[in-house]
DRENZA-390825 format. One record per residue (C-alpha): residue in three letters; x, y, z. Coordinates in pm, whole numbers. Example, Ala and Ser with C-alpha at 12.3 -4.5 7.8 and 13.67 -1.06 7.14 Angstrom:
residues 2
+--------+--------+--------+--------+
: residu :     xx :     yy :     zz :
+--------+--------+--------+--------+
:    ALA :   1230 :   -450 :    780 :
:    SER :   1367 :   -106 :    714 :
+--------+--------+--------+--------+
This chain:
residues 384
+--------+--------+--------+--------+
: residu :     xx :     yy :     zz :
+--------+--------+--------+--------+
:    MET :   5458 : -21169 :   3314 :
:    ALA :   5294 : -21193 :   3667 :
:    ALA :   4970 : -21093 :   3836 :
:    THR :   4913 : -20961 :   4197 :
:    THR :   4631 : -20724 :   4334 :
:    ASP :   4760 : -20411 :   4489 :
:    GLN :   4670 : -20393 :   4871 :
:    ASP :   4623 : -20010 :   4850 :
:    THR :   4419 : -19981 :   4508 :
:    GLY :   4272 : -20304 :   4495 :
:    SER :   4354 : -20313 :   4121 :
:    THR :   4498 : -20644 :   3925 :
:    MET :   4849 : -20573 :   3867 :
:    VAL :   5004 : -20759 :   3553 :
:    LYS :   5394 : -20787 :   3512 :
:    ALA :   5597 : -20861 :   3210 :
:    SER :   5909 : -21076 :   3288 :
:    THR :   6151 : -21323 :   3159 :
:    GLY :   6104 : -21526 :   3471 :
:    CYS :   5861 : -21583 :   3779 :
:    PRO :   5869 : -21457 :   4024 :
:    PRO :   5880 : -21104 :   3891 :
:    LYS :   6204 : -20917 :   3958 :
:    LEU :   6177 : -20564 :   4135 :
:    ASN :   6309 : -20330 :   3854 :
:    ASP :   6076 : -20518 :   3604 :
:    SER :   5790 : -20284 :   3465 :
:    TRP :   5383 : -20309 :   3570 :
:    GLN :   5129 : -20277 :   3389 :
:    ASP :   4795 : -20192 :   3570 :
:    LEU :   4471 : -20364 :   3445 :
:    SER :   4119 : -20372 :   3570 :
:    ARG :   4007 : -20643 :   3757 :
:    SER :   3699 : -20684 :   3541 :
:    SER :   3922 : -20793 :   3197 :
:    ASN :   3821 : -21059 :   3044 :
:    ALA :   4122 : -21047 :   2786 :
:    LEU :   4456 : -20946 :   2888 :
:    ARG :   4714 : -20778 :   2621 :
:    VAL :   5086 : -20718 :   2702 :
:    THR :   5333 : -20605 :   2455 :
:    VAL :   5715 : -20726 :   2536 :
:    GLY :   5998 : -20567 :   2312 :
:    THR :   6265 : -20798 :   2232 :
:    ILE :   6221 : -21144 :   2399 :
:    ASN :   6111 : -21448 :   2215 :
:    GLN :   5884 : -21558 :   2459 :
:    ILE :   5656 : -21488 :   2782 :
:    GLU :   5583 : -21611 :   3062 :
:    VAL :   5232 : -21562 :   3252 :
:    CYS :   5251 : -21615 :   3582 :
:    ILE :   4874 : -21570 :   3756 :
:    HIS :   4914 : -21541 :   4149 :
:    SER :   4575 : -21707 :   4256 :
:    PRO :   4672 : -21870 :   4611 :
:    PRO :   4758 : -22075 :   4732 :
:    SER :   4878 : -22209 :   4365 :
:    LEU :   5114 : -22042 :   4154 :
:    ARG :   4993 : -22108 :   3789 :
:    LYS :   5271 : -22028 :   3502 :
:    VAL :   5219 : -22029 :   3118 :
:    ARG :   5453 : -21998 :   2845 :
:    TYR :   5364 : -21821 :   2538 :
:    PRO :   5605 : -21834 :   2208 :
:    MET :   5605 : -21480 :   2054 :
:    LEU :   5630 : -21393 :   1683 :
:    GLN :   5943 : -21350 :   1580 :
:    SER :   6021 : -21162 :   1223 :
:    ASN :   6358 : -20994 :   1055 :
:    THR :   6181 : -20744 :    883 :
:    LEU :   5902 : -20641 :   1195 :
:    ARG :   6012 : -20506 :   1533 :
:    ARG :   6080 : -20793 :   1779 :
:    SER :   5770 : -20752 :   1939 :
:    ALA :   5506 : -20992 :   2063 :
:    LEU :   5148 : -20961 :   2184 :
:    ALA :   5040 : -21191 :   2471 :
:    VAL :   4630 : -21229 :   2477 :
:    LEU :   4494 : -21398 :   2793 :
:    ALA :   4151 : -21461 :   2732 :
:    ALA :   4041 : -21541 :   3086 :
:    THR :   3911 : -21303 :   3394 :
:    LEU :   4207 : -21266 :   3641 :
:    SER :   4009 : -21370 :   3969 :
:    VAL :   4329 : -21252 :   4182 :
:    GLY :   4328 : -21322 :   4601 :
:    MET :   3959 : -21414 :   4565 :
:    MET :   3753 : -21684 :   4704 :
:    ALA :   3405 : -21833 :   4559 :
:    CYS :   3112 : -21842 :   4835 :
:    ASN :   2898 : -22115 :   4797 :
:    LYS :   2539 : -21901 :   4896 :
:    THR :   2205 : -22090 :   4867 :
:    THR :   1923 : -21884 :   4727 :
:    THR :   1569 : -21992 :   4779 :
:    PRO :   1374 : -22008 :   4432 :
:    ALA :   1086 : -21783 :   4391 :
:    THR :    756 : -21964 :   4412 :
:    VAL :    403 : -21829 :   4281 :
:    THR :     43 : -21889 :   4443 :
:    SER :   -170 : -21646 :   4201 :
:    VAL :   -213 : -21415 :   3913 :
:    ALA :   -494 : -21149 :   3943 :
:    VAL :   -610 : -20927 :   3652 :
:    ALA :   -737 : -20593 :   3711 :
:    PRO :   -985 : -20491 :   3603 :
:    THR :  -1175 : -20829 :   3592 :
:    THR :  -1433 : -20707 :   3376 :
:    ALA :  -1372 : -20447 :   3120 :
:    SER :  -1595 : -20300 :   2792 :
:    VAL :  -1448 : -20150 :   2468 :
:    ALA :  -1571 : -20057 :   2167 :
:    VAL :  -1457 : -20188 :   1836 :
:    GLY :  -1113 : -20078 :   1683 :
:    ALA :  -1055 : -19904 :   2072 :
:    THR :   -798 : -20021 :   2342 :
:    THR :   -803 : -20078 :   2675 :
:    THR :   -544 : -20209 :   2942 :
:    LEU :   -562 : -20498 :   3173 :
:    LYS :   -284 : -20517 :   3449 :
:    ALA :   -171 : -20828 :   3609 :
:    THR :    -29 : -20887 :   3922 :
:    VAL :    210 : -21218 :   4047 :
:    THR :    170 : -21298 :   4403 :
:    GLY :    423 : -21564 :   4560 :
:    THR :    698 : -21611 :   4790 :
:    ASN :   1049 : -21445 :   4738 :
:    SER :    952 : -21189 :   4491 :
:    PRO :    862 : -21405 :   4183 :
:    ALA :    881 : -21198 :   3863 :
:    GLN :    600 : -21022 :   3748 :
:    THR :    623 : -21129 :   3371 :
:    VAL :    320 : -21294 :   3218 :
:    SER :    219 : -21425 :   2895 :
:    TRP :   -119 : -21282 :   2765 :
:    LYS :   -389 : -21493 :   2574 :
:    SER :   -719 : -21391 :   2424 :
:    SER :   -977 : -21685 :   2414 :
:    SER :  -1063 : -21532 :   2085 :
:    ASP :   -868 : -21326 :   1872 :
:    ALA :  -1158 : -21247 :   1623 :
:    ILE :  -1341 : -21047 :   1892 :
:    ALA :  -1051 : -20909 :   2111 :
:    THR :   -670 : -20969 :   2111 :
:    VAL :   -403 : -20868 :   2404 :
:    SER :    -58 : -20734 :   2346 :
:    SER :    231 : -20874 :   2559 :
:    ALA :    192 : -20557 :   2758 :
:    GLY :   -171 : -20610 :   2824 :
:    ILE :   -316 : -20373 :   2578 :
:    VAL :   -695 : -20539 :   2447 :
:    THR :   -811 : -20402 :   2132 :
:    GLY :  -1184 : -20466 :   2027 :
:    LYS :  -1219 : -20663 :   1699 :
:    THR :  -1570 : -20714 :   1669 :
:    ALA :  -1865 : -20711 :   1891 :
:    GLY :  -1881 : -21011 :   2123 :
:    THR :  -1709 : -21152 :   2466 :
:    ALA :  -1374 : -21244 :   2503 :
:    THR :  -1192 : -21398 :   2810 :
:    ILE :   -849 : -21247 :   2862 :
:    THR :   -566 : -21479 :   3034 :
:    ALA :   -258 : -21394 :   3200 :
:    CYS :    -27 : -21648 :   3274 :
:    SER :    297 : -21659 :   3520 :
:    THR :    619 : -21726 :   3279 :
:    LEU :    813 : -21871 :   3580 :
:    ALA :    929 : -22214 :   3529 :
:    SER :    723 : -22466 :   3687 :
:    TYR :    448 : -22179 :   3729 :
:    THR :    302 : -22139 :   3381 :
:    THR :    -29 : -22290 :   3482 :
:    LYS :    -72 : -22006 :   3751 :
:    CYS :   -307 : -21760 :   3585 :
:    GLY :   -555 : -21499 :   3627 :
:    THR :   -844 : -21399 :   3338 :
:    ALA :  -1048 : -21087 :   3274 :
:    THR :  -1371 : -21101 :   3069 :
:    VAL :  -1364 : -20815 :   2806 :
:    THR :  -1703 : -20738 :   2629 :
:    VAL :  -1654 : -20536 :   2273 :
:    THR :  -1912 : -20311 :   2180 :
:    SER :  -1991 : -20214 :   1789 :
:    GLY :  -2048 : -19844 :   1904 :
:    THR :  -1763 : -19600 :   1960 :
:    GLY :  -1851 : -19555 :   2310 :
:    GLY :  -1861 : -19157 :   2282 :
:    GLY :  -1944 : -18874 :   2054 :
:    THR :  -2318 : -18743 :   2047 :
:    LEU :  -2491 : -18861 :   2315 :
:    THR :  -2766 : -19121 :   2333 :
:    THR :  -3125 : -19007 :   2319 :
:    ALA :  -3390 : -19324 :   2394 :
:    HIS :  -3762 : -19372 :   2510 :
:    ILE :  -3819 : -19743 :   2574 :
:    ASN :  -4148 : -19883 :   2651 :
:    PHE :  -4161 : -20237 :   2780 :
:    ALA :  -4448 : -20451 :   2628 :
:    LYS :  -4543 : -20769 :   2515 :
:    ALA :  -4578 : -20669 :   2143 :
:    ALA :  -4333 : -20482 :   1928 :
:    GLY :  -4432 : -20154 :   1805 :
:    THR :  -4443 : -19789 :   1949 :
:    VAL :  -4668 : -19590 :   2171 :
:    THR :  -4687 : -19225 :   2202 :
:    VAL :  -4752 : -19044 :   2516 :
:    GLY :  -4692 : -18649 :   2525 :
:    GLY :  -4581 : -18628 :   2187 :
:    VAL :  -4276 : -18855 :   2251 :
:    VAL :  -4206 : -19178 :   2066 :
:    TYR :  -4186 : -19490 :   2265 :
:    THR :  -4026 : -19801 :   2108 :
:    ASN :  -4153 : -20110 :   2271 :
:    ASP :  -3911 : -20368 :   2438 :
:    THR :  -4033 : -20687 :   2444 :
:    GLY :  -3767 : -20880 :   2636 :
:    ALA :  -3542 : -21010 :   2385 :
:    ALA :  -3196 : -21136 :   2531 :
:    TYR :  -2897 : -20923 :   2500 :
:    ASN :  -2728 : -20913 :   2165 :
:    ALA :  -2361 : -20813 :   2219 :
:    ALA :  -2346 : -20687 :   1830 :
:    THR :  -2631 : -20402 :   1905 :
:    GLY :  -2562 : -20402 :   2282 :
:    ILE :  -2915 : -20412 :   2382 :
:    GLY :  -3137 : -20650 :   2573 :
:    TRP :  -3179 : -20859 :   2899 :
:    VAL :  -2926 : -21051 :   3084 :
:    GLU :  -2915 : -21259 :   3416 :
:    GLU :  -2924 : -21022 :   3688 :
:    ALA :  -2660 : -21260 :   3869 :
:    SER :  -2453 : -21257 :   3568 :
:    LEU :  -2399 : -20849 :   3611 :
:    SER :  -2066 : -20942 :   3804 :
:    GLY :  -1887 : -21134 :   3534 :
:    THR :  -1937 : -21250 :   3210 :
:    LEU :  -2278 : -21112 :   3082 :
:    LYS :  -2540 : -21440 :   3029 :
:    PRO :  -2824 : -21307 :   2787 :
:    LEU :  -3168 : -21407 :   2894 :
:    ASP :  -3497 : -21437 :   2729 :
:    MET :  -3752 : -21226 :   2939 :
:    SER :  -4021 : -21237 :   2658 :
:    THR :  -4242 : -21450 :   2867 :
:    ASP :  -4264 : -21180 :   3112 :
:    ALA :  -4363 : -20930 :   2928 :
:    ARG :  -4732 : -20837 :   3037 :
:    ASP :  -5006 : -20628 :   2867 :
:    ARG :  -5275 : -20484 :   3110 :
:    THR :  -5639 : -20371 :   2970 :
:    ALA :  -5800 : -20036 :   3086 :
:    THR :  -6012 : -20205 :   3339 :
:    ASN :  -5725 : -20148 :   3610 :
:    PRO :  -5737 : -20063 :   3963 :
:    THR :  -5602 : -19687 :   3863 :
:    SER :  -5763 : -19476 :   3628 :
:    THR :  -5479 : -19327 :   3398 :
:    THR :  -5452 : -19258 :   3012 :
:    ASP :  -5086 : -19323 :   3015 :
:    ALA :  -5048 : -19606 :   2753 :
:    ARG :  -4689 : -19695 :   2920 :
:    LEU :  -4832 : -19788 :   3248 :
:    TYR :  -5029 : -20041 :   3074 :
:    THR :  -4786 : -20244 :   2978 :
:    GLN :  -4458 : -20426 :   3169 :
:    ILE :  -4189 : -20676 :   3223 :
:    ASN :  -4157 : -20851 :   3534 :
:    MET :  -3770 : -20835 :   3598 :
:    GLN :  -3822 : -21089 :   3915 :
:    CYS :  -4094 : -21304 :   3810 :
:    GLY :  -3971 : -21610 :   4109 :
:    THR :  -3964 : -21378 :   4375 :
:    ALA :  -4322 : -21239 :   4479 :
:    THR :  -4351 : -21137 :   4817 :
:    ASP :  -4672 : -21344 :   4849 :
:    GLY :  -4502 : -21675 :   4689 :
:    LYS :  -4756 : -21609 :   4425 :
:    ASN :  -4479 : -21604 :   4153 :
:    CYS :  -4555 : -21552 :   3788 :
:    ALA :  -4784 : -21794 :   3609 :
:    ALA :  -4804 : -21923 :   3275 :
:    VAL :  -4977 : -21708 :   3029 :
:    ASN :  -5154 : -21893 :   2753 :
:    GLY :  -5003 : -22225 :   2845 :
:    VAL :  -4667 : -22056 :   2841 :
:    ALA :  -4438 : -22076 :   3164 :
:    SER :  -4292 : -21754 :   3262 :
:    ASN :  -3898 : -21719 :   3307 :
:    LEU :  -3872 : -21724 :   3691 :
:    VAL :  -3472 : -21602 :   3682 :
:    SER :  -3457 : -21245 :   3788 :
:    GLY :  -3296 : -21018 :   3479 :
:    ALA :  -3144 : -20687 :   3399 :
:    PHE :  -3183 : -20481 :   3108 :
:    GLU :  -2850 : -20368 :   2914 :
:    TYR :  -2887 : -20061 :   2658 :
:    LYS :  -2592 : -19926 :   2466 :
:    VAL :  -2515 : -19530 :   2497 :
:    ALA :  -2233 : -19275 :   2422 :
:    ASN :  -1998 : -19235 :   2740 :
:    GLY :  -2152 : -18927 :   2922 :
:    LYS :  -2424 : -18784 :   3169 :
:    TYR :  -2786 : -18844 :   3121 :
:    THR :  -3106 : -18783 :   3307 :
:    VAL :  -3279 : -19093 :   3299 :
:    THR :  -3649 : -19160 :   3424 :
:    VAL :  -3789 : -19508 :   3515 :
:    SER :  -4120 : -19618 :   3602 :
:    VAL :  -4258 : -19927 :   3794 :
:    GLY :  -4553 : -20083 :   3863 :
:    ASP :  -4855 : -20309 :   3774 :
:    ALA :  -5167 : -20223 :   3661 :
:    ALA :  -5370 : -20566 :   3707 :
:    THR :  -5694 : -20647 :   3783 :
:    ALA :  -5821 : -20851 :   4094 :
:    ASP :  -5718 : -21206 :   4102 :
:    ASP :  -5995 : -21216 :   4349 :
:    GLY :  -6272 : -21031 :   4525 :
:    THR :  -6042 : -20935 :   4805 :
:    THR :  -5687 : -20926 :   4688 :
:    LYS :  -5489 : -20776 :   4391 :
:    SER :  -5209 : -20921 :   4205 :
:    ASN :  -5053 : -20609 :   4153 :
:    LEU :  -4940 : -20579 :   4548 :
:    ASN :  -4693 : -20864 :   4595 :
:    SER :  -4401 : -20683 :   4495 :
:    LEU :  -4114 : -20457 :   4650 :
:    HIS :  -4023 : -20267 :   4347 :
:    SER :  -3653 : -20149 :   4324 :
:    ILE :  -3429 : -19993 :   4062 :
:    ARG :  -3065 : -19931 :   4031 :
:    LEU :  -2915 : -19728 :   3741 :
:    GLU :  -2553 : -19828 :   3714 :
:    GLY :  -2548 : -20004 :   4045 :
:    THR :  -2679 : -19726 :   4220 :
:    THR :  -3034 : -19760 :   4386 :
:    VAL :  -3299 : -19494 :   4237 :
:    ILE :  -3615 : -19678 :   4343 :
:    ASP :  -3574 : -19836 :   4706 :
:    LYS :  -3831 : -20141 :   4755 :
:    PHE :  -4167 : -19933 :   4668 :
:    VAL :  -4459 : -20126 :   4822 :
:    PRO :  -4747 : -20034 :   4612 :
:    THR :  -5109 : -19990 :   4679 :
:    VAL :  -5447 : -20019 :   4520 :
:    ALA :  -5476 : -19623 :   4534 :
:    LYS :  -5090 : -19585 :   4424 :
:    PRO :  -4955 : -19903 :   4239 :
:    PHE :  -4694 : -19724 :   4031 :
:    THR :  -4403 : -19493 :   4134 :
:    SER :  -4082 : -19319 :   3897 :
:    ALA :  -3780 : -19167 :   3957 :
:    SER :  -3565 : -18911 :   3741 :
:    VAL :  -3230 : -18884 :   3847 :
:    PRO :  -2855 : -18840 :   3707 :
:    VAL :  -2642 : -19088 :   3589 :
:    THR :  -2304 : -19093 :   3448 :
:    VAL :  -2217 : -19384 :   3209 :
:    ALA :  -1854 : -19458 :   3163 :
:    ASP :  -1819 : -19811 :   3018 :
:    GLY :  -2064 : -19755 :   2686 :
:    MET :  -2362 : -19963 :   2861 :
:    LEU :  -2633 : -19843 :   3083 :
:    THR :  -2723 : -20116 :   3319 :
:    VAL :  -3101 : -20141 :   3477 :
:    ASP :  -3144 : -20392 :   3722 :
:    ALA :  -3349 : -20462 :   4066 :
:    ILE :  -3097 : -20587 :   4271 :
:    GLY :  -3268 : -20547 :   4644 :
:    GLY :  -3617 : -20560 :   4534 :
:    LYS :  -3896 : -20846 :   4495 :
:    ASN :  -4092 : -20920 :   4163 :
:    THR :  -4032 : -20586 :   4027 :
:    LYS :  -4237 : -20483 :   3720 :
:    ILE :  -4074 : -20192 :   3467 :
:    ASN :  -4309 : -20000 :   3297 :
:    TYR :  -4047 : -19762 :   3096 :
:    ILE :  -3741 : -19569 :   3070 :
:    ASP :  -3639 : -19218 :   2914 :
:    ILE :  -3289 : -19175 :   2865 :
:    VAL :  -3192 : -18824 :   2780 :
:    PRO :  -2849 : -18606 :   2749 :
:    ALA :  -2816 : -18410 :   3094 :
:    PRO :  -2859 : -18030 :   3038 :
+--------+--------+--------+--------+
């Protein structure tokens, strides 16, 4: 039996014979070039010669055949090898891929307990590196992550999700995202809240509406409410105690008013007074000079939010007022709604009522762009 290649069809030809090279009148069997095993049955011979034509040499292998008086004189030759006929190997050099970075998007996300969110990793490098990554959570108790980047909230808190390249020698190339898990569902009935910022806990009623006092407590991931460092809004939220920046004013203020909400405030940016007179100590307790932002957990949806800023302070001396060294600014969900309001003795307060859409389960209130902003109260009600 011999193997050769048909020049017209390109197929591998195998020939059964009692000798090599084959005779012209022998029968041929056509096999696919991709065969890994060759089976040939020859009727009456006691052994078979397999000749594989693989230039420049001719290889010959002899296989003894099974004989039996009670069986037909047949034989099965199995050639467990791939026939490589008339082909030459090319030593092509391939430049290996490299990984320069792994990026995870989005870099921050919020998910409720029991809910999921999906992160995507992109591997960057040379020669088209594989996009496969391994995922890991800094705390499976807070959030788990699957091999597909699906994050599941387990309990309220913050976890760092890391994706690393699986390419050999580059498994230290990783990207991260910060996931905040909230205790709420992030959906359902829209939230209604009336919050007054004051030094003491309690409530105040204005126009028949009851306001609950917020005294500047640091952000609590379990409740989804509280103050964080303004600078941390772009990454992992960093809780900040703003209680030393809360103020209660008296009725002897520059503007006559019966609105109790305007006699209290939290100074959001104590270290940025326009005249350099930053917040002083109160009763021997130093004020916090780190700018803060307020987070409040709500159901996702459309709201009408009203917010007031200003200061009902009395005179520092005979000529100046401590309530005029501000450029009050407020942003809601990253959109400016009060822009650098300059207070005067006649008009120390201003407010804004605007539509706001919340999509991450948290209403964020910050004063980025302002100086020495002081917030009085906020109303959060479902949009009509």
